[in-house]
N, CA, C and O atoms as a DFTB+ gen file, in Angstrom:
368 C
 N C O
     1  1       4.599       1.347      -9.183
     2  2       4.341       0.213      -8.003
     3  2       3.510       0.834      -7.099
     4  3       3.760       1.980      -6.725
     5  1       2.508       0.193      -6.680
     6  2       1.528       0.652      -5.841
     7  2       1.922       1.125      -4.490
     8  3       1.779       2.341      -4.367
     9  1       2.374       0.514      -3.450
    10  2       2.504       0.820      -2.048
    11  2       1.237       1.605      -1.565
    12  3       1.350       2.618      -0.874
    13  1       0.070       1.118      -1.939
    14  2      -1.230       1.775      -1.595
    15  2      -1.540       1.758      -0.231
    16  3      -2.304       2.613       0.218
    17  1      -0.987       0.790       0.580
    18  2      -1.310       0.652       1.983
    19  2      -0.308       1.027       2.864
    20  3      -0.556       0.929       4.066
    21  1       0.884       1.479       2.470
    22  2       1.798       1.985       3.535
    23  2       1.361       2.796       4.461
    24  3       0.712       3.778       4.104
    25  1       1.607       2.576       5.777
    26  2       1.439       3.329       6.785
    27  2      -0.082       3.192       7.245
    28  3      -0.432       3.889       8.198
    29  1      -0.982       2.374       6.662
    30  2      -2.289       2.317       6.788
    31  2      -2.815       0.981       7.720
    32  3      -3.915       0.877       8.262
    33  1      -1.835       0.113       7.738
    34  2      -2.341      -1.120       8.339
    35  2      -1.135      -1.763       9.184
    36  3       0.034      -1.645       8.818
    37  1      -1.510      -2.437      10.319
    38  2      -0.638      -3.131      11.111
    39  2      -0.673      -4.539      11.107
    40  3      -1.658      -5.137      10.673
    41  1       0.393      -5.164      11.588
    42  2       0.455      -6.546      11.873
    43  2      -0.469      -6.877      13.145
    44  3      -1.019      -5.964      13.760
    45  1      -0.606      -8.159      13.493
    46  2      -1.445      -8.601      14.651
    47  2      -0.640      -8.252      15.960
    48  3      -1.207      -8.136      17.046
    49  1       0.771      -8.086      15.782
    50  2       1.671      -8.010      16.917
    51  2       1.602      -6.556      17.108
    52  3       2.031      -6.171      18.195
    53  1       1.139      -5.616      16.262
    54  2       1.293      -4.186      16.489
    55  2       2.182      -3.334      15.767
    56  3       2.149      -2.107      15.854
    57  1       3.125      -4.103      14.919
    58  2       4.104      -3.514      14.196
    59  2       3.630      -3.109      12.792
    60  3       2.788      -3.809      12.228
    61  1       4.134      -2.000      12.195
    62  2       3.650      -1.636      10.763
    63  2       3.839      -2.817       9.797
    64  3       4.767      -3.614       9.937
    65  1       3.065      -2.890       8.960
    66  2       3.244      -3.756       7.751
    67  2       3.933      -2.896       6.702
    68  3       3.412      -1.872       6.260
    69  1       5.150      -3.357       6.311
    70  2       5.915      -2.573       5.344
    71  2       5.726      -3.253       3.942
    72  3       5.462      -4.436       3.726
    73  1       5.934      -2.168       2.974
    74  2       5.935      -2.746       1.569
    75  2       7.186      -3.293       1.128
    76  3       8.222      -2.674       1.370
    77  1       7.206      -4.345       0.530
    78  2       8.339      -4.946      -0.192
    79  2       8.202      -5.394      -1.641
    80  3       7.119      -5.862      -1.992
    81  1       9.091      -5.303      -2.416
    82  2       8.915      -5.743      -3.804
    83  2      10.246      -6.396      -4.367
    84  3      11.370      -5.941      -4.155
    85  1       9.962      -7.524      -5.114
    86  2      11.350      -8.071      -5.546
    87  2      11.019      -8.710      -6.958
    88  3       9.886      -9.101      -7.238
    89  1      12.073      -8.783      -7.806
    90  2      11.917      -9.442      -9.136
    91  2      12.710     -10.712      -9.082
    92  3      13.884     -10.782      -8.717
    93  1      11.920     -11.761      -9.501
    94  2      12.624     -13.000      -9.608
    95  2      12.133     -13.577     -10.985
    96  3      10.950     -13.782     -11.256
    97  1      13.264     -13.825     -11.868
    98  2      13.021     -14.505     -13.196
    99  2      12.223     -13.599     -13.948
   100  3      11.352     -14.027     -14.706
   101  1      12.433     -12.443     -13.811
   102  2      11.650     -11.219     -14.651
   103  2      10.114     -11.118     -14.090
   104  3       9.314     -10.398     -14.688
   105  1       9.789     -11.725     -13.131
   106  2       8.457     -11.550     -12.460
   107  2       8.468     -10.777     -11.447
   108  3       9.267     -11.143     -10.585
   109  1       7.715      -9.564     -11.140
   110  2       7.750      -8.769     -10.055
   111  2       6.813      -9.155      -9.084
   112  3       5.653      -9.358      -9.443
   113  1       7.204      -9.311      -7.680
   114  2       6.460      -9.798      -6.696
   115  2       6.376      -8.527      -5.672
   116  3       7.401      -7.975      -5.273
   117  1       5.132      -8.133      -5.301
   118  2       4.898      -7.236      -4.355
   119  2       4.090      -7.688      -3.054
   120  3       3.057      -8.344      -3.189
   121  1       4.543      -7.351      -1.861
   122  2       3.937      -7.808      -0.809
   123  2       4.198      -6.817       0.472
   124  3       4.992      -5.877       0.429
   125  1       3.421      -7.165       1.607
   126  2       3.456      -6.414       2.780
   127  2       4.042      -7.487       3.687
   128  3       3.717      -8.669       3.577
   129  1       4.821      -7.090       4.490
   130  2       5.457      -7.784       5.683
   131  2       5.658      -7.111       7.017
   132  3       5.893      -5.907       7.122
   133  1       5.566      -7.865       7.933
   134  2       5.717      -7.200       9.476
   135  2       7.121      -6.622       9.518
   136  3       8.124      -7.254       9.185
   137  1       7.110      -5.363       9.957
   138  2       8.470      -4.842      10.166
   139  2       9.149      -5.500      11.292
   140  3      10.346      -5.774      11.207
   141  1       8.429      -5.782      12.386
   142  2       9.038      -6.417      13.621
   143  2       9.623      -7.775      12.961
   144  3      10.810      -8.042      13.149
   145  1       8.866      -8.573      12.249
   146  2       9.447      -9.845      11.844
   147  2      10.626      -9.578      10.959
   148  3      11.646     -10.240      11.152
   149  1      10.594      -8.725      10.060
   150  2      11.560      -8.361       9.016
   151  2      13.000      -8.030       9.766
   152  3      14.084      -8.164       9.198
   153  1      12.858      -7.629      10.971
   154  2      14.045      -7.107      11.799
   155  2      14.422      -8.262      12.718
   156  3      15.322      -8.143      13.550
   157  1      13.765      -9.310      12.566
   158  2      14.411     -10.452      13.217
   159  2      13.824     -10.771      14.654
   160  3      14.270     -11.705      15.320
   161  1      12.782      -9.934      15.108
   162  2      12.352     -10.088      16.517
   163  2      11.485     -11.243      16.546
   164  3      10.774     -11.549      15.588
   165  1      11.532     -11.876      17.608
   166  2      10.745     -13.164      18.007
   167  2       9.216     -12.691      18.386
   168  3       8.963     -11.549      18.770
   169  1       8.361     -13.591      18.245
   170  2       7.037     -13.145      18.750
   171  2       5.936     -13.108      17.531
   172  3       4.738     -13.316      17.720
   173  1       6.413     -12.867      16.487
   174  2       5.501     -12.410      15.355
   175  2       5.655     -13.575      14.224
   176  3       6.719     -13.827      13.658
   177  1       4.463     -14.219      13.996
   178  2       4.619     -15.270      13.049
   179  2       3.658     -15.084      11.740
   180  3       3.530     -15.947      10.871
   181  1       3.095     -13.990      11.743
   182  2       2.007     -13.583      10.474
   183  2       2.889     -13.576       9.316
   184  3       3.907     -12.884       9.314
   185  1       2.537     -14.346       8.280
   186  2       3.223     -14.493       6.976
   187  2       2.960     -13.113       6.341
   188  3       2.105     -12.315       6.725
   189  1       3.783     -12.951       5.356
   190  2       3.661     -11.805       4.304
   191  2       2.463     -12.004       3.649
   192  3       1.949     -13.119       3.551
   193  1       1.920     -10.856       3.131
   194  2       0.590     -10.859       2.594
   195  2       0.950     -10.321       1.090
   196  3       1.663      -9.322       0.987
   197  1       0.473     -10.964      -0.038
   198  2       0.570     -10.323      -1.316
   199  2      -0.212      -9.097      -1.366
   200  3      -1.305      -8.955      -0.819
   201  1       0.430      -8.179      -2.079
   202  2       0.096      -6.737      -2.115
   203  2      -1.480      -6.566      -2.723
   204  3      -2.408      -5.865      -2.321
   205  1      -1.385      -7.471      -3.823
   206  2      -2.597      -7.496      -4.565
   207  2      -3.922      -7.961      -3.733
   208  3      -5.049      -7.498      -3.910
   209  1      -3.582      -8.913      -2.842
   210  2      -4.708      -9.477      -1.858
   211  2      -4.885      -8.397      -0.854
   212  3      -6.014      -8.177      -0.415
   213  1      -3.942      -7.759      -0.486
   214  2      -4.473      -6.674       0.653
   215  2      -5.060      -5.493       0.029
   216  3      -5.897      -4.840       0.652
   217  1      -4.678      -5.149      -1.199
   218  2      -5.093      -3.904      -1.853
   219  2      -6.388      -4.123      -2.479
   220  3      -7.098      -3.123      -2.581
   221  1      -6.807      -5.151      -2.888
   222  2      -7.994      -5.385      -3.752
   223  2      -9.289      -5.065      -2.978
   224  3     -10.170      -4.425      -3.554
   225  1      -9.445      -5.455      -1.766
   226  2     -10.652      -5.217      -0.872
   227  2     -10.919      -3.694      -0.775
   228  3     -12.043      -3.208      -0.905
   229  1      -9.871      -3.034      -0.553
   230  2      -9.723      -1.482      -0.330
   231  2     -10.104      -0.783      -1.629
   232  3     -10.851       0.195      -1.658
   233  1      -9.577      -1.311      -2.644
   234  2     -10.051      -0.836      -4.039
   235  2     -11.385      -0.980      -4.275
   236  3     -12.035      -0.039      -4.731
   237  1     -11.933      -2.147      -3.997
   238  2     -13.335      -2.432      -4.304
   239  2     -14.134      -1.671      -3.438
   240  3     -15.171      -1.230      -3.934
   241  1     -13.878      -1.386      -2.150
   242  2     -14.638      -0.558      -1.382
   243  2     -14.635       0.916      -1.783
   244  3     -15.699       1.532      -1.718
   245  1     -13.515       1.535      -2.197
   246  2     -13.515       2.798      -2.647
   247  2     -13.856       3.096      -4.158
   248  3     -13.925       4.249      -4.584
   249  1     -14.051       2.051      -4.890
   250  2     -14.287       2.383      -6.262
   251  2     -15.379       3.028      -6.394
   252  3     -15.223       3.844      -7.302
   253  1     -16.643       3.099      -5.857
   254  2     -17.726       4.018      -6.186
   255  2     -17.349       5.296      -5.912
   256  3     -17.621       6.177      -6.728
   257  1     -16.689       5.587      -4.765
   258  2     -16.389       6.991      -4.277
   259  2     -15.557       7.675      -5.505
   260  3     -15.904       8.742      -6.010
   261  1     -14.414       6.925      -5.921
   262  2     -13.502       7.337      -6.850
   263  2     -14.225       7.529      -8.253
   264  3     -14.097       8.574      -8.891
   265  1     -14.926       6.550      -8.657
   266  2     -15.692       6.734      -9.903
   267  2     -16.556       7.883      -9.994
   268  3     -16.685       8.436     -11.087
   269  1     -17.260       8.375      -8.815
   270  2     -17.987       9.466      -8.861
   271  2     -17.215      10.735      -9.055
   272  3     -17.778      11.776      -9.394
   273  1     -15.848      10.645      -8.828
   274  2     -14.937      11.827      -9.110
   275  2     -14.185      11.621     -10.424
   276  3     -13.287      12.416     -10.704
   277  1     -14.459      10.691     -11.190
   278  2     -13.857      10.395     -12.575
   279  2     -12.517       9.612     -12.337
   280  3     -11.673       9.582     -13.234
   281  1     -12.315       8.983     -11.150
   282  2     -10.793       8.259     -10.808
   283  2     -11.191       6.899     -10.932
   284  3     -12.279       6.553     -10.474
   285  1     -10.336       5.978     -11.574
   286  2     -10.699       4.657     -11.893
   287  2      -9.936       3.668     -11.093
   288  3     -10.260       2.482     -11.032
   289  1      -8.766       4.256     -10.390
   290  2      -7.897       3.411      -9.593
   291  2      -7.328       4.125      -8.473
   292  3      -7.233       5.352      -8.507
   293  1      -6.937       3.432      -7.469
   294  2      -6.342       4.023      -6.203
   295  2      -4.948       4.679      -6.685
   296  3      -4.581       5.694      -6.093
   297  1      -4.217       4.200      -7.640
   298  2      -3.132       4.640      -8.142
   299  2      -3.309       6.059      -8.727
   300  3      -2.445       6.918      -8.556
   301  1      -4.417       6.283      -9.402
   302  2      -4.913       7.472      -9.971
   303  2      -5.110       8.415      -8.888
   304  3      -4.690       9.569      -8.977
   305  1      -5.658       8.031      -7.984
   306  2      -6.077       8.919      -6.749
   307  2      -4.765       9.339      -6.065
   308  3      -4.661      10.485      -5.627
   309  1      -3.792       8.479      -5.961
   310  2      -2.565       8.840      -5.229
   311  2      -1.882       9.960      -6.167
   312  3      -1.357      10.956      -5.670
   313  1      -1.920       9.752      -7.439
   314  2      -1.238      10.636      -8.260
   315  2      -1.940      12.059      -8.241
   316  3      -1.288      13.090      -8.401
   317  1      -3.278      12.050      -8.040
   318  2      -3.992      13.392      -7.962
   319  2      -3.682      13.946      -6.649
   320  3      -3.429      15.150      -6.596
   321  1      -3.666      13.285      -5.638
   322  2      -3.428      13.641      -4.306
   323  2      -1.933      14.276      -4.291
   324  3      -1.706      15.336      -3.708
   325  1      -1.019      13.605      -4.918
   326  2       0.297      14.013      -4.810
   327  2       0.389      15.361      -5.689
   328  3       1.020      16.304      -5.212
   329  1      -0.153      15.473      -6.817
   330  2      -0.168      16.568      -7.511
   331  2      -0.758      17.734      -6.861
   332  3      -0.254      18.852      -6.961
   333  1      -1.914      17.466      -6.138
   334  2      -2.478      18.678      -5.300
   335  2      -1.530      19.167      -4.176
   336  3      -1.399      20.362      -3.913
   337  1      -0.914      18.233      -3.567
   338  2       0.050      18.617      -2.640
   339  2       1.083      19.423      -3.030
   340  3       1.392      20.367      -2.303
   341  1       1.711      19.205      -4.120
   342  2       2.738      19.941      -4.877
   343  2       2.223      21.184      -5.196
   344  3       2.957      22.142      -4.954
   345  1       0.934      21.438      -5.774
   346  2       0.368      22.538      -6.154
   347  2       0.206      23.489      -4.911
   348  3       0.368      24.706      -5.003
   349  1      -0.114      22.869      -3.785
   350  2      -0.508      23.569      -2.560
   351  2       1.000      24.064      -2.021
   352  3       1.134      25.216      -1.610
   353  1       1.978      23.253      -2.043
   354  2       3.373      23.714      -1.460
   355  2       3.799      24.775      -2.229
   356  3       4.349      25.737      -1.693
   357  1       3.588      24.712      -3.600
   358  2       4.191      25.919      -4.289
   359  2       3.560      27.278      -4.018
   360  3       4.079      28.328      -4.394
   361  1       2.345      27.200      -3.304
   362  2       1.635      28.453      -3.083
   363  2       1.883      28.748      -1.716
   364  3       1.330      29.766      -1.298
   365  1       2.588      28.096      -0.915
   366  2       2.789      28.074       0.479
   367  2       3.789      29.189       0.904
   368  3       4.092      29.328       2.089
């Protein structure tokens, strides 16, 4: 599961947009929702955003940079980054 934008974007009200996923009838639905709204606070009416709709423009913008490094998706980039972080921690 992606979670590609966790911690990277905020709602119009200033609260973080958090990642949520659910499975209904065997279909996986991924989306980002305002944390403030999720907690039941008034004042935020921004609807949830489908994860694919939010992530696609970011992936498209980064695609040329990633391809130049032999990486084809943001998921691969995250995996490579995590592996590098683990390797660095092992040598710390």
